[in-house]
C-alpha positions in Angstrom: 0.0 0.0 0.0 1.2 3.5 -0.8 1.3 5.3 2.5 1.1 8.7 0.8 -2.5 8.3 0.0 -5.2 9.6 2.4 -5.5 7.5 5.5 -8.3 8.2 8.0 -7.7 7.6 11.7 -10.8 6.8 13.7 -9.5 8.2 17.0 -9.8 10.9 19.6 -8.4 14.3 18.7 -4.5 14.5 18.8 -5.1 17.6 20.9 -6.4 15.4 23.7 -3.6 14.5 26.2 -4.9 11.0 27.1 -3.4 7.7 26.3 -5.6 7.4 23.2 -4.9 11.0 22.2 -1.1 10.6 22.5 -1.3 7.4 20.5 -2.9 9.0 17.5 -0.9 12.3 17.9 2.4 10.6 17.7 1.5 8.4 14.8 -0.1 11.0 12.6 2.6 13.5 13.3 5.2 11.0 12.1 3.1 10.1 9.1 2.8 13.7 8.1 6.6 14.2 8.6 7.5 11.3 6.3 5.1 12.3 3.5 1.9 10.7 4.5 -1.6 12.2 4.3 -3.3 11.5 7.6 -6.8 12.7 8.4 -8.1 12.3 12.0 -11.8 11.4 12.1 -12.2 12.7 15.6 -15.0 12.6 18.2 -14.0 15.3 20.6 -15.6 18.4 19.0 -18.5 19.7 17.0 -18.6 22.4 14.3 -15.7 23.0 11.9 -12.6 21.1 11.1 -9.5 21.7 13.3 -6.0 22.0 12.0 -3.3 20.2 14.1 0.1 21.0 12.6 -1.2 20.7 9.1 -3.4 17.6 9.8 -7.1 17.9 9.4 -9.2 16.8 12.5 -12.8 16.5 11.6 -15.8 17.1 13.9 -18.4 14.6 15.1 -22.2 14.7 14.7 -24.5 12.8 17.1 -23.0 9.3 17.3 -20.0 9.2 19.6 -18.0 6.9 17.3 -19.1 8.5 14.0 -21.5 6.0 12.6 -23.6 8.9 11.3 -20.8 10.7 9.5 -18.1 8.1 8.6 -19.6 7.3 5.1 -19.5 11.0 4.2 -15.9 11.4 5.5 -14.6 8.4 3.6 -16.0 9.8 0.4 -15.1 13.4 1.0 -11.4 12.6 1.7 -11.1 9.7 -0.8 -9.9 7.5 2.0 -9.0 4.0 0.9 -7.8 2.9 4.4 -9.2 3.6 7.8 -7.2 2.9 10.9 -9.5 2.3 13.9 -8.0 3.2 17.3 -11.2 2.8 19.4 -12.3 -0.4 21.2 -13.6 -2.8 18.7 -16.8 -3.5 20.7 -17.8 0.1 20.1 -17.4 -0.1 16.3 -20.0 -2.7 15.3 -21.2 -0.5 12.4 -17.8 -0.4 10.7 -18.1 -3.7 8.7 -21.4 -2.6 7.3 -20.0 0.8 6.1 -17.2 -1.1 4.4 -19.7 -3.0 2.4 -21.3 0.2 1.1 -18.1 1.9 0.2 -14.8 1.0 -1.4 -12.3 1.1 1.5 -10.4 -1.1 3.9 -9.9 -0.8 7.6 -7.5 -2.1 10.2 -7.6 -2.1 14.0 -4.8 -0.8 16.2 -6.4 -1.4 19.6 -6.1 -2.6 23.1 -8.2 -5.2 24.9 -8.4 -4.8 28.7 -10.2 -8.0 29.7 -10.3 -11.8 29.2 -12.0 -12.8 26.0 -13.7 -16.0 25.1 -15.8 -16.8 22.1 -18.8 -16.4 24.4 -17.7 -12.9 25.3 -18.5 -11.3 22.0 -21.6 -10.7 19.9 -22.0 -11.6 16.3 -21.5 -8.0 15.4 -18.3 -7.8 17.5 -16.9 -10.8 15.6 -17.9 -9.4 12.2 -16.1 -6.1 12.8 -12.9 -8.1 13.7 -13.3 -10.5 10.7 -13.8 -7.8 8.2 -10.6 -6.0 9.2 -7.5 -6.3 6.9 -5.3 -6.7 10.0 -5.5 -6.3 13.7 -2.6 -4.6 15.5 -2.7 -4.9 19.3 -0.9 -2.6 21.7 0.1 -5.3 24.3 0.9 -8.9 24.5 -2.1 -9.4 26.7 -4.3 -7.9 24.0 -2.7 -10.1 21.4 -3.6 -13.2 23.4 -7.2 -12.2 23.8 -7.6 -11.8 20.0 -6.0 -15.1 19.6 -8.6 -16.6 21.9 -11.2 -15.4 19.3 -9.2 -16.9 16.4 -7.4 -13.8 15.2 -3.6 -13.5 14.7 -3.0 -9.9 15.9 0.3 -8.2 15.3 1.8 -6.8 18.5 2.8 -3.1 18.1 3.0 -1.4 21.5 2.6 2.3 22.0 5.6 4.4 22.8 6.8 7.2 25.1 9.1 10.2 24.9 11.5 9.2 27.6 13.4 12.4 27.2 10.4 14.3 28.5 9.2 11.6 30.9 12.4 11.3 32.9 13.5 11.2 36.6 14.1 14.7 38.0 16.2 15.4 41.1 14.3 18.4 42.4 11.3 16.7 43.9 10.9 19.1 46.8 11.0 22.1 44.5 8.4 20.5 42.2 6.2 19.7 45.1 6.2 23.3 46.2 5.6 24.5 42.6 2.5 22.3 42.2 1.0 22.8 45.7 2.1 19.7 47.5 3.6 20.0 51.0 7.4 19.5 50.7 7.5 16.8 53.4 4.4 14.9 52.0 4.3 11.3 50.9 2.4 11.6 47.6 0.5 8.6 46.3 -0.3 9.3 42.6 -3.1 8.1 40.4 -3.6 9.0 36.7 -6.7 7.8 34.9 -10.2 8.7 33.7 -13.1 8.9 36.2 -15.4 6.8 34.2 -17.0 3.4 35.2 -15.6 1.3 38.0 -12.7 -0.1 35.8 -10.0 2.1 37.1 -10.7 1.0 40.7 -10.7 4.4 42.3 -12.9 3.2 45.2 -10.5 0.3 45.8 -7.6 2.8 45.8 -9.3 5.0 48.4 -10.0 1.9 50.5 -6.3 0.9 50.3 -5.1 4.4 51.2 -7.4 4.5 54.2 -6.1 1.2 55.4 -2.5 2.3 54.8 -3.0 5.7 56.6 -4.7 4.2 59.6 -1.8 1.8 60.1 0.7 4.6 60.5 1.6 6.4 63.8 -0.7 9.3 64.4 2.2 11.7 64.0 2.9 10.5 60.5 -0.6 10.4 59.0 -0.7 14.1 58.1 2.1 13.6 55.6 0.0 11.3 53.4 -1.5 12.8 50.3 -3.5 11.0 47.6 -3.3 12.9 44.3 -6.0 11.9 41.8 -5.2 13.2 38.3 -8.7 13.0 37.1 -12.0 14.9 37.3 -13.3 15.3 40.8 -16.9 15.6 39.6 -19.0 13.2 37.5 -19.0 14.1 33.9 -21.1 11.1 32.6 -23.7 8.8 34.0 -21.1 6.1 34.9 -18.6 8.4 36.6 -18.2 9.3 40.3 -18.3 12.3 42.6 -14.9 11.7 44.0 -15.2 14.4 46.7 -18.2 12.6 48.1 -16.4 9.3 47.7 -13.4 10.6 49.7 -15.8 11.7 52.5 -17.4 8.3 52.5 -14.0 6.7 53.2 -13.0 9.4 55.6 -9.9 10.5 53.7 -11.3 13.7 52.1 -8.7 15.8 53.9 -5.7 14.1 52.2 -7.0 14.1 48.6 -5.7 16.5 46.0 -6.9 17.1 42.4 -5.6 18.9 39.3 -6.1 22.6 39.1 -8.0 22.3 35.8 -11.1 20.5 34.7 -9.8 17.5 32.9 -12.8 17.3 30.6 -12.1 20.9 29.4 -8.3 21.2 29.6 -5.3 19.0 30.0 -1.7 19.3 30.9 1.0 19.0 28.2 3.6 16.3 28.4 6.3 18.4 30.1 3.8 19.4 32.9 2.7 15.8 33.3 6.4 14.8 33.7 6.7 17.4 36.5 3.5 16.0 38.1 4.8 12.4 38.1 8.0 13.6 39.7 6.0 15.1 42.5 4.8 11.6 43.4 6.6 9.3 45.8 4.8 6.2 44.5 2.5 5.6 41.5 -0.6 3.5 42.2 -2.9 1.7 39.9 -5.8 -0.4 41.2 -7.3 -0.8 37.7 -9.3 -3.9 37.1 -8.2 -4.3 33.5 -5.8 -2.6 31.1 -5.1 -3.1 27.4 -1.8 -1.2 28.0 -1.9 1.6 30.6 0.1 4.6 29.3 0.3 6.3 32.7 2.0 3.3 34.2 4.6 3.4 31.5 5.0 7.2 32.0 5.5 6.6 35.7 8.1 3.9 35.0 9.9 6.3 32.6 10.0 8.9 35.4 11.7 6.4 37.7 8.9 6.1 40.2 8.3 3.1 42.5 5.1 1.4 41.3 2.4 -0.4 43.2 -0.2 -1.8 40.8 -2.8 -4.5 40.5 -1.2 -7.6 39.0 -3.6 -8.1 36.2 -4.0 -8.0 32.4 -1.4 -5.8 30.6 0.0 -4.5 34.0 1.8 -7.8 34.3 4.0 -7.3 31.2 4.7 -3.7 31.9 5.9 -4.5 35.5 7.9 -7.5 34.4 11.7 -7.0 34.8 11.2 -4.0 37.1 11.1 -3.6 40.8 7.4 -2.7 40.8 5.1 -4.3 43.4 2.3 -6.3 41.8 -0.7 -6.8 44.1 -2.9 -9.9 44.0 -6.6 -9.8 43.2 -9.3 -10.3 45.7 -11.9 -13.1 45.4 -14.4 -10.6 44.0 -15.0 -10.3 40.2 -17.1 -7.8 38.4 -19.2 -8.2 35.3 -19.0 -4.8 33.5 -21.9 -2.6 32.5 -19.8 -0.2 30.4 -19.2 -2.6 27.5 -21.4 -5.1 25.6 -18.7 -7.8 26.2 -19.6 -10.7 28.6 -16.5 -11.0 30.7 -15.2 -10.6 34.3 -12.8 -8.1 35.7 -10.8 -9.0 38.8 -10.7 -6.6 41.7 -7.6 -5.8 43.6 -7.2 -6.8 47.3 -7.3 -3.4 49.0 -5.6 -4.8 52.2 -2.7 -6.2 50.1 -2.5 -3.0 48.2 -2.1 -1.0 51.4 0.8 -3.3 52.4 2.5 -2.4 49.1 2.1 1.3 49.8 3.5 0.7 53.3 6.5 -1.0 51.9 7.3 2.0 49.7 6.7 4.3 52.7 9.4 2.5 54.7 12.0 3.2 52.1 14.3 6.2 52.1 14.1 8.6 49.1 17.4 7.2 47.9 16.0 3.6 48.1 13.0 4.7 46.1 15.2 6.1 43.4 17.0 2.7 43.2 13.6 1.0 43.0 12.7 3.0 39.9 15.9 2.4 37.9 15.0 -0.9 36.3 11.5 0.5 35.4 13.2 3.5 33.8 15.4 1.2 31.8 12.4 -0.8 30.6 10.4 2.3 29.6 13.3 3.4 27.4 12.6 0.4 25.1 9.2 1.8 24.2 9.7 4.5 21.6 7.2 6.2 19.2 9.7 5.9 16.4 9.8 2.2 16.8 6.0 1.9 17.0 5.7 4.0 13.8 8.3 2.0 11.9 6.6 -1.3 12.7 3.2 0.2 11.8 4.3 1.5 8.4 6.1 -1.8 7.7 2.8 -3.7 8.2 0.9 -1.1 6.1 3.2 -1.5 3.2 2.4 -5.2 3.1 -1.3 -4.6 2.6 
C-alpha cells in the first residue's frame, strides 16, 4: 500500500492529552513528517474542522463513534484505508459501512479483559473478521484476540523518555504544584469513568495504609487523583463525596484544571509524576496503561494490581504487583460478557506501606529498572513497525 494516499484515523483528537490521544498524535505526526496524508476522524468536538500542525481533524455529529458521518468522511477525503484506534466493541457498524463503500480498515487497539468466544456478539466478531489486519498494543491484548481466532500483530505504543524522565528536584516541584514539601504523595492518573480504574479500591487501600501509621505521620500522606473530581457522565463518580465516604477527604488533591475541558502538556505531566513518591494503579483491567509506562519512565516506584497488561509492563522492574481479591465484576460499560478482577485493598495497602518504609534514595533505586524498561518503548519504533505492516497490505 502507498502510505502517501489519504488514511483516515478513527480516533480521539490528537489535541487530547490522554493515552488514546497521545497514540494518534504521535503516529499521525510522524506520518505527516514522512510524506503521509493522515486525516483524523475525531469525536472530541462539534462544528468545523480543526488543524493540528497541518493535519485535518474532523468534527463529530451525534454518534460518539461517528456511525452517522463516517460514510461521508470516507468519500469526502477519498480514503481507501481507515485505521480504527477505538475499542472494537464500540465499532460494530464499521463492517457494514465497508460493504457500502470501497475502502479497507484495520484495527490498532487494546483489549483490557479476558475474551472467550462467548464474550462477544456476532457484530463484534464481524467487525474483527472484516478488518484487513489487527494490531494490538500489548501482549495481553494479542492473546485475547488469539482466543477469538485472530492473529493480531503486536505493536505497542511508545513514550518520549526524554520528557518523561526522573528529576532530582522533587521538593521544588512539590512546592511549585502545591504539594507540601514533606508529604508522601500517592499518585493516580486515569479517567473517572465506570468502575474499571478501581478508584474506590484505591481509596480503601489508602485509608487502610494511613490508619496503620503512627498518628504523628498520618498528616504527611496525600492522595493525588489526576482525574475529574466531579462526575462528567452517567457512569462516573463524585470523588469528593467518595473521599468523604471513606473518611480521607482531607488528604485528597486534584488537578487545578477541569480535565474534561483542559489537559496538561507532556512536560507538565512529567513534572507531576516527579512530585509523586509512588505511582498507584488499582485498575481492574488494562489493554496497556500509558500512565503506568510514564511513571516507570519517570523512575517512580510502582504499586499496581497484578492483572492484564499491567503484568507485562511491570515485568523485569522492581514494581510491586498486588494480587486480586476473590471478587470479580461483570462490566456494564461494554457489551462484552466478561469478568474483571478486583484488587485486594488490604494487600495494596501493604504495598504502599513497603514504599513508605524506604528512604528517598532507596525509592530512586527501585525506579531504575523501570526507567530502563520504559526506554525500550519508543514512538519511532512503533511507527516503523506500523508502516512496515501497512506497506504489506
